[in-house]
C-alpha positions as CSV (number, residue, x, y, z in Angstrom):
1,X,160.0,-41.9,208.3
2,X,159.5,-44.4,211.0
3,X,156.1,-45.6,211.9
4,X,154.8,-44.7,215.1
5,X,151.6,-45.7,217.2
6,X,149.6,-42.8,218.2
7,X,146.8,-42.5,220.5
8,X,144.0,-39.7,220.1
9,X,142.5,-39.6,223.4
10,X,138.7,-38.9,223.3
11,X,135.9,-38.0,225.7
12,X,133.4,-40.8,226.3
13,X,131.0,-41.1,223.7
14,X,133.0,-39.3,221.0
15,X,135.3,-42.1,220.1
16,X,133.5,-42.7,216.9
17,X,133.8,-38.9,216.1
18,X,137.6,-38.8,216.7
19,X,138.0,-42.1,214.6
20,X,136.2,-40.4,211.6
21,X,138.5,-37.3,212.0
22,X,141.6,-39.7,212.0
23,X,140.3,-41.4,208.9
24,X,139.9,-38.1,207.0
25,X,143.5,-37.2,207.9
26,X,144.3,-40.4,205.7
27,X,145.2,-42.9,208.6
28,X,143.3,-46.3,208.2
29,X,145.2,-48.5,210.7
30,X,143.0,-47.7,213.6
31,X,141.8,-49.3,216.8
32,X,139.0,-47.8,218.8
33,X,138.5,-48.5,222.7
34,X,137.0,-46.6,225.4
35,X,138.2,-43.1,225.7
36,X,141.0,-43.6,222.9
37,X,141.5,-44.1,219.2
38,X,144.9,-45.6,218.3
39,X,146.4,-45.2,214.8
40,X,149.8,-45.7,212.9
41,X,151.4,-42.8,211.3
42,X,154.9,-41.2,211.0
43,X,156.6,-38.3,212.6
44,X,154.4,-35.9,210.3
45,X,151.0,-37.5,211.8
46,X,152.0,-36.1,215.3
47,X,152.1,-32.6,213.6
48,X,148.9,-33.0,211.5
49,X,146.9,-34.8,214.1
50,X,147.5,-31.9,216.7
51,X,146.7,-29.5,214.1
52,X,143.5,-30.9,212.8
53,X,141.7,-33.0,215.2
54,X,138.8,-30.9,216.4
55,X,137.1,-33.4,219.1
56,X,140.1,-35.3,220.6
57,X,141.6,-34.2,223.9
58,X,145.3,-34.9,223.1
59,X,147.7,-36.8,221.0
60,X,150.1,-39.3,222.6
61,X,153.0,-41.5,221.2
62,X,152.4,-45.2,222.5
63,X,155.8,-46.1,223.8
64,X,154.8,-49.7,224.9
65,X,152.4,-51.9,226.8
66,X,152.8,-54.9,228.8
67,X,151.5,-56.9,231.9
68,X,152.6,-55.3,235.2
69,X,151.5,-57.0,238.2
70,X,154.4,-56.2,240.4
71,X,156.8,-53.2,240.7
72,X,159.5,-55.4,239.3
73,X,157.6,-56.0,236.1
74,X,156.7,-52.3,235.8
75,X,160.3,-51.3,236.2
76,X,161.8,-53.8,233.8
77,X,159.1,-53.2,231.2
78,X,159.6,-49.5,231.3
79,X,163.5,-49.8,231.1
80,X,163.1,-51.9,228.0
81,X,161.4,-49.2,226.1
82,X,163.3,-46.9,223.8
83,X,163.1,-43.7,225.9
84,X,166.6,-42.3,224.6
85,X,165.4,-42.4,221.1
86,X,162.8,-39.7,222.2
87,X,163.9,-38.0,225.1
88,X,167.1,-35.7,224.6
89,X,169.7,-35.5,227.6
90,X,168.2,-32.1,228.9
91,X,164.7,-32.9,228.7
92,X,162.2,-32.4,231.5
93,X,160.2,-35.5,231.9
94,X,157.6,-35.5,234.6
95,X,155.6,-38.6,235.0
96,X,151.9,-38.7,235.6
97,X,150.0,-41.9,236.5
98,X,146.4,-43.6,236.9
99,X,145.4,-47.1,238.0
100,X,142.1,-48.9,237.6
101,X,141.5,-52.6,238.6
102,X,145.2,-53.4,238.9
103,X,147.1,-54.9,241.7
104,X,149.6,-51.9,241.5
105,X,147.0,-49.5,243.0
106,X,149.3,-47.0,244.3
107,X,149.7,-44.1,241.6
108,X,152.5,-42.3,243.3
109,X,154.5,-45.5,243.7
110,X,154.0,-46.4,240.1
111,X,155.0,-43.0,239.1
112,X,158.2,-43.3,241.0
113,X,159.0,-46.6,239.4
114,X,158.5,-45.5,236.0
115,X,160.7,-42.4,236.5
116,X,163.7,-44.6,238.1
117,X,163.4,-47.0,235.2
118,X,163.5,-44.2,232.6
119,X,166.4,-42.5,234.4
120,X,168.3,-46.0,234.4
121,X,167.8,-46.4,230.7
122,X,168.8,-42.8,229.9
123,X,172.1,-43.2,232.1
124,X,173.0,-46.1,229.8
125,X,172.6,-43.9,226.6
126,X,174.1,-40.6,227.9
127,X,176.7,-41.8,230.3
128,X,175.7,-39.5,233.0
129,X,174.4,-39.9,236.7
130,X,172.3,-36.5,236.7
131,X,169.6,-35.0,234.4
132,X,169.2,-31.3,235.1
133,X,165.8,-31.3,233.1
134,X,166.0,-27.8,231.9
135,X,165.3,-28.5,228.4
136,X,162.0,-29.3,226.3
137,X,158.9,-30.9,228.0
138,X,158.2,-34.6,227.5
139,X,155.1,-35.5,229.8
140,X,155.1,-39.2,230.3
141,X,152.0,-41.2,231.6
142,X,151.8,-44.6,232.9
143,X,148.2,-46.1,232.9
144,X,147.5,-49.3,234.5
145,X,144.1,-51.2,233.5
146,X,143.5,-54.8,234.6
147,X,147.3,-55.2,235.3
148,X,148.3,-54.0,231.9
149,X,150.7,-51.0,231.8
150,X,150.3,-48.4,228.9
151,X,153.4,-46.0,228.8
152,X,152.8,-42.9,226.7
153,X,154.5,-39.5,225.7
154,X,152.2,-36.4,225.4
155,X,152.8,-34.6,222.2
156,X,149.9,-31.9,222.9
157,X,150.8,-30.3,226.1
158,X,147.9,-27.9,226.9
159,X,144.8,-30.0,226.0
160,X,143.6,-29.7,222.4
161,X,140.3,-27.8,223.4
162,X,142.6,-24.9,223.9
163,X,142.3,-23.1,220.4
164,X,143.8,-19.8,221.5
165,X,140.7,-17.7,220.7
166,X,138.9,-17.9,224.0
167,X,140.4,-15.4,226.5
168,X,137.3,-15.2,228.6
169,X,134.6,-17.5,229.6
170,X,130.9,-17.4,230.9
171,X,129.9,-19.4,233.7
172,X,130.0,-23.3,232.8
173,X,131.5,-22.9,229.2
174,X,131.2,-25.7,226.9
175,X,134.5,-27.1,225.8
176,X,135.7,-26.3,222.1
177,X,136.1,-30.0,221.5
178,X,132.5,-30.7,222.4
179,X,131.2,-27.8,220.6
180,X,133.0,-29.1,217.4
181,X,131.5,-32.8,218.1
182,X,127.9,-31.3,218.1
183,X,128.4,-29.6,214.9
184,X,130.0,-32.6,213.3
185,X,127.3,-34.9,214.6
186,X,124.6,-32.6,213.2
187,X,125.9,-33.2,209.7
188,X,125.7,-29.4,209.2
189,X,126.8,-27.9,206.0
190,X,128.2,-24.5,205.5
191,X,125.7,-23.5,202.8
192,X,122.9,-24.0,205.6
193,X,121.9,-21.5,208.2
194,X,123.1,-22.4,211.8
195,X,121.6,-20.9,215.0
196,X,122.5,-21.3,218.7
197,X,119.8,-19.6,221.0
198,X,121.9,-20.3,224.2
199,X,125.2,-19.2,222.8
200,X,126.7,-18.3,226.0
201,X,130.5,-17.6,224.9
202,X,129.9,-18.3,221.3
203,X,131.6,-21.6,221.3
204,X,129.3,-23.6,219.1
205,X,128.9,-20.9,216.4
206,X,132.8,-20.3,216.3
207,X,133.7,-24.0,216.0
208,X,130.9,-24.1,213.1
209,X,132.6,-21.5,211.3
210,X,135.9,-23.0,211.6
211,X,134.6,-26.3,210.2
212,X,132.7,-24.4,207.4
213,X,135.9,-22.7,206.6
214,X,138.0,-25.7,206.9
215,X,140.2,-23.8,209.6
216,X,142.6,-26.4,211.4
217,X,141.6,-25.8,215.1
218,X,145.4,-25.9,216.2
219,X,146.7,-23.3,213.9
220,X,146.6,-20.6,216.5
221,X,148.7,-22.3,219.1
222,X,151.8,-24.3,219.9
223,X,152.4,-28.0,221.2
224,X,155.0,-29.5,223.3
225,X,156.3,-31.8,220.5
226,X,157.2,-28.5,218.4
227,X,160.2,-28.4,220.7
228,X,161.3,-32.1,220.2
229,X,164.3,-32.9,218.2
230,X,162.5,-36.2,217.1
231,X,159.9,-34.1,215.2
232,X,161.9,-31.7,213.2
233,X,160.6,-28.0,212.6
234,X,160.3,-29.0,208.9
235,X,157.6,-31.1,209.6
236,X,155.5,-28.5,211.6
237,X,156.2,-25.9,208.7
238,X,154.9,-28.3,206.1
239,X,151.7,-29.3,208.2
240,X,150.9,-25.7,209.0
241,X,151.4,-24.8,205.0
242,X,149.0,-27.7,204.2
243,X,146.6,-26.3,206.8
244,X,146.5,-22.7,205.2
245,X,146.4,-24.3,201.6
246,X,143.1,-26.1,202.5
247,X,141.4,-22.9,204.1
248,X,138.2,-22.2,202.4
249,X,137.5,-18.8,203.7
250,X,135.5,-17.6,200.7
251,X,132.5,-19.8,201.5
252,X,129.5,-17.5,202.7
253,X,128.4,-18.5,206.3
254,X,125.0,-17.7,207.9
255,X,125.8,-18.5,211.6
256,X,124.1,-16.6,214.4
257,X,123.9,-16.7,218.4
258,X,121.9,-15.1,220.9
259,X,121.7,-15.2,224.7
260,X,119.5,-13.5,227.2
261,X,122.8,-12.3,229.1
262,X,124.3,-9.3,227.4
263,X,127.6,-10.1,229.3
264,X,127.7,-13.4,227.6
265,X,127.3,-11.9,224.0
266,X,130.4,-9.5,224.9
267,X,132.4,-12.4,225.7
268,X,131.1,-14.3,222.3
269,X,132.0,-11.1,220.2
270,X,135.4,-10.8,221.9
271,X,136.0,-14.8,221.1
272,X,134.8,-14.3,217.5
273,X,137.3,-11.3,217.0
274,X,140.0,-13.3,218.4
275,X,139.3,-16.2,216.2
276,X,139.4,-13.7,213.1
277,X,135.6,-14.6,212.4
278,X,134.0,-11.4,213.9
279,X,132.6,-10.4,210.3
280,X,131.1,-13.8,209.7
281,X,129.2,-14.4,212.8
282,X,126.3,-12.5,214.4
283,X,125.5,-12.4,218.0
284,X,122.7,-10.5,219.7
285,X,121.1,-10.5,223.0
286,X,117.6,-12.0,222.9
287,X,115.5,-14.5,225.0
288,X,114.9,-17.6,223.5
289,X,111.1,-17.1,223.3
290,X,111.8,-14.3,220.8
291,X,114.2,-15.9,218.4
292,X,113.2,-16.1,214.7
293,X,115.8,-17.9,212.7
294,X,115.6,-17.3,209.1
295,X,116.2,-19.4,206.1
296,X,115.1,-23.0,205.2
297,X,116.7,-26.5,206.1
298,X,118.8,-24.8,208.8
299,X,120.4,-26.3,211.9
300,X,119.9,-25.3,215.4
301,X,122.6,-26.6,217.7
302,X,122.6,-25.5,221.4
303,X,123.5,-26.3,225.0
304,X,120.9,-24.7,227.3
305,X,121.6,-24.0,231.0
306,X,121.4,-27.0,233.2
307,X,119.9,-25.7,236.3
308,X,122.6,-27.4,238.5
309,X,125.2,-24.8,237.6
310,X,123.3,-21.7,235.9
311,X,120.1,-21.2,237.3
312,X,117.0,-22.3,239.1
313,X,115.2,-25.5,237.9
314,X,112.0,-23.8,237.0
315,X,113.9,-21.0,234.8
316,X,115.7,-23.9,233.0
317,X,112.3,-25.9,232.4
318,X,110.7,-22.6,231.1
319,X,113.5,-21.9,228.7
320,X,113.2,-25.3,227.4
321,X,109.5,-25.3,226.8
322,X,110.1,-22.0,224.9
323,X,112.6,-23.7,222.9
324,X,110.1,-26.3,222.0
325,X,107.4,-23.6,221.0
326,X,110.1,-21.7,218.9
327,X,111.4,-24.9,217.1
328,X,107.9,-26.2,216.4
329,X,107.7,-23.0,214.1
330,X,110.8,-24.2,212.2
331,X,109.2,-27.3,210.2
332,X,112.4,-27.5,208.0
333,X,115.1,-27.0,210.5
334,X,116.9,-29.9,212.3
335,X,117.4,-29.5,216.0
336,X,120.5,-30.6,218.2
337,X,120.3,-29.9,222.0
338,X,122.9,-31.4,224.5
339,X,121.0,-31.5,227.9
340,X,121.2,-33.5,231.1
341,X,117.4,-33.3,231.7
342,X,115.5,-36.6,232.0
343,X,112.3,-34.6,231.2
344,X,113.6,-32.8,228.0
345,X,111.4,-34.3,225.3
346,X,108.5,-33.6,227.8
347,X,109.5,-30.0,227.8
348,X,109.9,-29.9,224.0
349,X,106.5,-31.3,223.4
350,X,107.7,-34.1,221.3
351,X,110.3,-37.2,221.2
352,X,113.7,-36.6,219.8
353,X,114.4,-38.7,216.5
354,X,117.5,-40.0,218.2
355,X,119.4,-39.7,221.5
356,X,123.1,-40.0,221.9
357,X,124.8,-40.4,225.5
358,X,127.7,-37.6,225.8
359,X,129.5,-36.2,228.8
360,X,129.9,-32.5,229.3
361,X,132.8,-32.8,231.5
362,X,131.6,-35.2,234.2
363,X,127.9,-34.3,233.7
364,X,125.9,-37.3,231.8
365,X,123.9,-35.7,229.1
366,X,121.9,-36.6,226.1
367,X,122.3,-35.3,222.7
368,X,118.8,-35.0,221.7
369,X,118.6,-34.9,217.7
370,X,115.3,-33.8,215.8
371,X,116.1,-34.6,212.1
372,X,114.0,-33.2,209.2
373,X,113.1,-35.3,206.2
374,X,114.5,-38.7,207.6
375,X,117.8,-36.9,208.7
376,X,118.7,-35.5,205.1
377,X,118.9,-31.8,204.8
378,X,117.1,-30.4,201.9
379,X,115.2,-33.4,200.7
380,X,112.5,-32.3,198.5
381,X,113.9,-28.9,198.1
382,X,114.8,-27.3,194.6
């Protein structure tokens, strides 16, 4: 199979996590840049990356990259790329665009130039003057950065955070991709207990269970490239068979979530049921001050209310102080909290072992990490 340059787009701050996931899939020709991880694979890599990447936003085919300071350069550079090798005659191929620090700053104009160039290229191949665009979807993006144009095809469609299990949401829900990233960054292992005291719609607990059982996050959904003739159905069937073969659903899990809002718990229970994990996860209504996680060397991972969106600031401060009091009674547990609060460590009553800047949507946060035994679970345990 032909070698293809692919891009896994990543939320700012999670590039290293996405890179690690790509390497675990067996791809090692990798370049990491802000917001993207580029790697080399064949057509089957499109299937496997979409099915398995937990923290990436989407998987793109990199069609080409070239300097584009003028519309002529953009047109000729685009037309030179092998669009008909990918896009069939009946395809729908809308063009999205963005421009940053580039002379070609009008995004609509750039989209129009790229569309025109692709149509001209396809006219040469298909010997027609009209494309009805009634077939499979091929979303194209032109991205201009410092006068360099990057042209991509989106293999994913709806973003990878849409796993298919969350039909209802609480106010200000945490994206599935970010929840998975928090679990991966914690180094939690399925033989350890995990607790989320501000569980909301249960996303952290569900993503942890999927990691614990090695469930490919894309198993319950479809992708645009499943309808592409360039990615045969056989490859998708093989990738899904591989994912089912790698399931480890006999591993015992001790994962719990709680929230002060009973409506949020109802949403979490519905999501767990939709994910096929209702028997493995426990959710209950409980204020943070009353939680009593059980077990040794566990992992508390949570995304508390921010105040800007979910409640008054004094309520948030009180909840964070209560979290600090509760976790102080869990000396063998490691704690990971995603919060935008600049006073978080003050409320917790102790400094974090480590902080990592992450963006929850457009909100700049820190992942406050409190590691036990130098960051190694179970050191000194039998």
